[in-house]
N, C-alpha and C positions, 0 to 999 in steps of 0.2 A: 055318766056324770058329764054335764055340759060345763066346760071350763070357760069362764069369761076372762079375756085378756085385759090386763090393766093398761092404762095409758102409757106407762113406762115401757112395758113389753112391746106395745104397738110402735112406740117411737124407736125403740132399739131395732126392731125388725125392719122398720122403714129405712133407718139409717144404714143398716147392714145391706139392704137391697140396693140403696143408692151407691154405697162404696163398691159393691160388686159390679154394678153397671159402669161406674167410672173406671174400674180396673180393666173391664173388658174393652171399653172405649179406648183406654190408653194402649192396650195391647194391639188393637186394630190400627190405631194411628201409628204406632211404632212399626208394625208390619208394612203399612202403606209407605212410610218413609224409607224403609229398608229396600223396597222394590221400585222406588221412583228413580228415573223415569221408566215407565213400563215398556217403552219401545226398545230399550237396550237389552241385549241378551244377558242372561246371567252368566258370570264368568267365575271360574274357580281360581283362587289365588292363594298362594302360600308365601309367607314371609319368613325370612331367617335373619338372624343377627350374628355377625361375625363375633366370635368369642375373643376374649382377651387371652394373652399368652398365659401359660400355667404360672401359678404363684411361686413355684419352686425356682423359676428362672428370674433372678432379679434383673431389672432393666438398668443398664449402665448409661448414664448420660455422658457423652464424650464432647469435649470442647473441640474447637478448630484445630489446635495444636496436637491434641491427643489423636485425633483422626488422621492428621497429616503424618505424624510419627508412625502410626500403625500402617498407613499406606506405603510409606518408605520402607518399613521393615518387610512388608510382603512383596514389594516390587522394587528391589534395590537397583537393578539394571536400568529400568525406566527412570528412576529417580536421578541416577547419575547422568543419563542422557539429557534429561530436562535441565539439570543444573549446568551441564556443559553448554547446551544451546543458549541458555540465558546468559552465561558468562561470555560466550563468543559474541552475542549481539551487543551486550554492554560494552565489551572491549572494542568492538569495531566502530562504535559510535563516538568514541573518545578521541 
């Protein structure tokens, strides 16, 4: 049986062939863009992103005074020495 294709089938097949040709052309263009410029050697690279701290550890925002108090509590001798030096300088200029 000799099947004759209708104009709609012919148009569909032609459209399908054009779409496939455009897809192939798009893939070729993309591959060309990916390898441009050709004189540069291909390099392998990997990227990594530093992760955020675990969610179980809440981040505490410290103000200037809270930070200073914490430093004084952890370094009491240095805090006394700095206070004595500032007091001596202030007293000697009066």
